[in-house]
N, C-alpha and C positions, 0 to 999 in steps of 0.2 A: 747962405750960409757956409763957413770954411771947413776945413778938415778939424782942427779942433774942436769947432762947436758940434761937427757931427759926432766928434768922439763921445764929448761928454753931453751930449744926446742919449747916445748908447749904455751908459753909467747910468743916468737918471733911468732909462727904461730898467737896466736891471736891478737896480734897487726897488724897484716895482714889483718886477718876476719877483723878484726873493722874498719879499714881504707877503705875497702872495702864495708862497708853497708850505708857510705855517710851519709843519714838523719836519718837511722835505729839507728845509734847508741847514739840518744839523746830520743829514746823510752821509756817508760818504761820496757820493758820485757828485754833490751839492760843493765838495771842496776842490773837485777836477774843475766844475764851474768857475768859481771864483780866482783859478789860476790863472782859467782861458781868458778872462776878462782882464785880469790885469794885465797877460802878454798883449790881449788886444790892444790894449791903453797905451804899453810900450811901443810895440809897431806901429799903431796907426794904420790907417789906407794904403794900398801901395801908390806909389809914386811914378813918373817915368825915369825916375834915378835907380827903380828898383831893378836890376837885371830880369827876374823871372818877368815882370809885369813891365816891358821898356816899351812895349807897343800900344799898350791899353790905357786911354784918358781915361778914371773912372771920376772924374770930377762934376759930369753931370750925376752920377747916383750921391757921391758924397754932398752935391749941394741939395741935394730935396730931403724934405723932412717926411720918413714914414714911419706912422706910428704903430704898434705891434698888431696881429690882426686878429680881430675878436672870433671864439667858435662862434658858426652860424647855428643855426636854428635844422633841424634836420628834417627839411623840406624836399618830400620826392619831386619836386621841380628842378634841385639842384644835379640832380643824377641825369634828367633829360637834359639840362644844357650841356652837361661837360659832357654825351654821349655823343651829342649831335655835332660838337667842337673836336671831339676825338675821331682817331684813325680806330674803324670795327674790327676788335677781337673777336671772334666767332668762339661760342665757347668758353671761353676762357672766364673763369671766376673774378670779377673786376673788386677792388679796394677802392672807395673812391676819398678824394682829402679834396677838403675844401678849403681855399685860404689858409693850405697849412695843414688843417686839423684834421684828422682820420675820424670818416662817418660813419662810425661801425654799423649803424641803421640802417645805411643807403649804401653797405657795399653786400658781395655775395659771399656772407660765413659760413651759410650753411652748405654751397657749392666747395668750399674749401676740400681738395683730395687729402685723402686719410694719408698721412706721413708730412703733412705740412703742419706747422703750427703756428696761428696768427695772434701775434697782441698789440693793443695799443702801448705806447714807448712809453706816456705817461704810468700806466699803471705797472708795466715789467720795472720802471726805474723805482716805484714805491715799494714794489715789493723783493727786490733785489732779484729779479730772476735774467736779468740778461746775461749772457754769457761774459762768465769773470773777468775775459779779453777786452772788455769794453773801455770800462773806465780807464785801462792803460795804452791803449788804441786811443782814445778822445784825446788823452793827455801827451802823447806821441806826436800825433798829425797836428796838431794846432802851433807847433812853435814855431815852422820857415813859413805859416799860411794866417794871415789875418782872418779873415774870412772864415777860414776855418776854426779860428779861436772864437769867432765872434758866434758863429754857431753851437759852439760848445758850450759856450757861456749861458746861451739859451733853450739851450736841449732841453725838449718835453716832450715838442710836436712830434710826430711820426711814427716808425711801425716796426717791431720786429718780428721778421722773419725765420724762422727754422724749420731745413729740413732736415728730417729724421734718418738715420743714419740706414743704408742701403734703400733708402726710398728711390723710387722710379716712377715719376711725376711726368706725366705724357702733355698733357694741357698746359701752357705758361700761365703762372698768377700777371693779372695786370693792373696794374699800382696806376689807377689816374689820377694825377693833379689837377684840381681846378683854378683858377685864381677871376676873383669878379670884379667888376668895374666899379660899382656901388663901393666896395671892400676899401678902396684906395683913398691916397696913395699910402700902404700899410706894408709891412715887414713881414717875413714871415722864416721861421729857420727850421724846416723838416729834416730829420735827422731820421734816416734807415740801414738798419742792422740787419744784414742779410750772415745766417750759421750758414752752409751747407757741409751736414756731418758727412764722415768717411764712406762713399761707396753710392753716395745719392746725386741725384740726376734731376734736374729742372729747369725750366726758361723763366727767366721773370722779366715782362716788359714795364721799363716806368716811362707814361708820357706827360709833358706837361701841356697843358692848354688853358688860353686866356681869352675872355671875352676881349672883344674892338676896342681899342683905345682904354685898355684898362692899365694905371698908373700902378705898380706895386715893385716889389724885390723879393728875390725870392734866393736862400740863400740856405744849400742844400749839401748836406754833405752824408754820405753811403760808405759806411766801416761792413768790409764784404772779409768773410775766410772762408775759404775749400777746403773742406780736411784731406784726407789720402783718397786719392781715385776718386774724387769728388766731381761734377761736371756740371758748370752753371753756363747757360746761354743768356746775356744779357743784355736787353736791346734799352736804350735811351731814346727816347723821339721829342724833341724839343720845339714845340710848335707856338707859343704862346705870344700875345700881345707885344704889338711892333712897340710900343710905350714901354715893356716893362724893362727890367734887371734882370739877370737870373746869374749867378755864379753857383756851381755845382762843384763838387769834389767829392770823388770815389776814390777808396784805400783800400787796398785788395790786398790780399794774404794766399798764396797755393801753396799747399803741403803736396808730399811728395805723388809722382802722379796724378796730381789733380791738374783739371782743364777750365782755365777761365775763359769764357770768348765775347767781348765786350762791341757794340754794334751801336754805333751813334749816328744820328739824324740831328741836324742843327738847321730850324728853319726860320727862329723867331726870336723875340726881342731886342732890345737896343740895342743893348752893349750886352753878351753874351762872353760868359767865361766858360770853358769845357776845363777841368782837371782830373786826370787817372794817375792814378798813383800803384803800381801793381809789383809785387816783392815776389817773387820764386824763390819761397824756401823749401823746397824739399826737392831733391833730386826729380828726375824725368817729368817735372812741372812743365803745363804749356799756357800760354798765353796770347790770344789772337786781338786786337786792337784796329778794328775798322772804324772809317767813320766818314761822312760824306755831308758837307753843308755847304746850303746855298741862302746866301742872303741876298734881298734886295734894300731898294729904297737908300738909306744910308746908316744899315744896321752894320755893326761891328761885329766879328764873331772871333773868338781868340780860343785856340784849344793847345794844351801843354800837357801832356803826356809823360810819364815815367815808365819804364819797364827796368826792375832791378835783379838782374840773375846773380843772386846769394849762392849756389851753390852750381855744382856740377851737373852735365848732362841734361839741361834744361831747353826749350826751344819757343821763341817769341815770334810771330808775324804780325806786322802792322802795316795799314795803307792809310791814309785818308786823303780824299781828293775834296777841292772845292770849286764851285761854277760861282763867280764874283760877278754882279751885272751893275748898272745904274754908281752910285757914289760908294759901294761896300768897300769893308776894309775887311781881310782876312787874316789870321795870326794863326799860324803850325810850329810849334817848338815840341821836337820830338827826340827824348833824350834815354838810350839804351847804357845803360849800366853793365858792364861785369868784371866780376868782385875778383880777386885774386885766385878765390879758391873755387873757382866757377869756370873750370877746363871744361872744355868739351862744347860748349855752347854755341847752339845755329842762332841766330838774330837778324832778322829781314825787316826794312823801315824804309816807307818811300811816302813820299807826300806830291801829288798832281795835283796841278791848278790851272783852271780854264776861266781867261779874263772875259767878257761880253763886252765891257764897254773902255771907253781910253782912261775914264774916271776911277775903274774899281781898282783896287791896291791886293796884295797879299806880301805878306812877310814870314819868310820859310827858313826852319832853323833844324835840320835834322841834324842829332850829335852823336857822337858813339864815345864813349869813356870806358878805356879796355884796361883791364889789371891784368891778364892773364893770357898765356900765349899759346894756347890750343885751341882756337877759337874760328868759327864761319862767321862773320858779321860783315853785313852789305847795309847802307843806307845812301839815300840820295833823293832830288824834288825837282821837280818840274814846272814851269810857266809858260803858257801858251794863249794859244787866241784858237778859233774853230779853222781847222785844215780847209784851205781856200778850194782844193780840189774834190772833194769831199761835198762841202757846200756844191760847186758848181755841177755836179755827179746830180745832184736832187733837181736842183734850178734847171739842171735841163731837160726833165724830163715833168717837167709841169706844176711841180713842189714851189707854193711861194718862200719869198727868204726866211720871213716869220718863221713860218710850219718847218722850213728847213734845218734853219738854227734850232730852231728847237726840240729835235727829231737827235741832231747830233750830241747837242750838252745835253739832252738825259742821256743818250746812248753810256756816255760818260760817266756821269752821277752813276746812274742805276745800275751799274758796274759792281758797286758796294751794298749794294738792295740785295741781288742775288745771292748772295754770301749770306746772308740771314738764315739761320739753319729752321726759322719759328717759318714754316710755309703760310698759313691760316697770315700772316702779317704782310707778307710782300707784296700782295697786290695792292693793299691800302696803301700801303709806302709808295710805291711806285706811282700810284692814280695822285696822292699830294704833290710829290715831286715832279710829276709832268703840270701840274697844274701850277707850281709855284715860278716854273721857268716858261710857261707859256704867258705868265703875264710880265717877265722881264722883257720875252721876246715882242709883246703889243705895242710896248713903250717907243 
């Protein structure tokens, strides 16, 4: 199937989806859906000629026929399967999603602390209960991203999370996405709407897991808004089937004195695209973007981040680390934009990469676009191999080469994990990270 045929397939799927909405097809939000589908059809899937996508070949994805995921029965065994694949989250209420669908009956809704409202996205859309900005956000974000346009066209699956004004939530909320082998090849378009209101604080962990060998396409969009003085610790863990495709896009707006922290762990998928676009829209806002990715085999992981300093007196810190083995390929494109009125900006960005084989590749492009003159901005990138002196030191003390290499590469990657402010999560991530690197050094 070529790209034109793939576009036509999604247009046919949209016609069936539209027919299933009944009265919902007359809603104001459905006009946004139609506009998004038209935009997707005009853009098509990105190619290597598109600057922002030039290092990732999506032909394997566009050449596969995916059918829309169907809502599964609420079988308790699904929760058991998901938790067996997931990193443990002690004492955290879990919202379970299976093949893109929010499974309310299998989720810990009764354990959601006071101060948080959780709603199935379909229900919120039917009741016009989403924040008023949602339709405008959806309309704005799909203009330059065809995958976001496709997600917007099919927006119905997903969840709306609202953290009420002044609420301080101690335990993180766990959003656990399970994709099953028996359901594939399928496509899901989950949308996550997070509204952290003024003076509120919370942590949200998104985790994506898939059964071994499962073939599917998860096309995920998150719309995130932080009010004045709000704090959100947002952890995204991507540990899906290595036969799957995952495209994620996070759109974040941070108001005055708000603090948004994104901590990303990339381990799964055949082809992965992780996108984050953060806008610091109020003075005193801060954004942290930290990530580590450890592909193996022939995995391809592409990371595209933008931090937009729209006003003065804002700060941002970003660091991504990649450890690449076998025949993997990694991509990092990080862009910091400082607008003309964004004086007194303080922004730091770095990308550091470790290559464990002769056939692993990394393309890195840290970028600054500065239109103000009173700023402090730095950026840089490094690519290297295991330090021979450090390796020799461990070998000289009786540690075999594979274990020594694993220790050093784990120390490099786990630096990012140590910065995750949710202590109950760090041990589980480190264990998974260590086992992934151990697999690479055993080959």
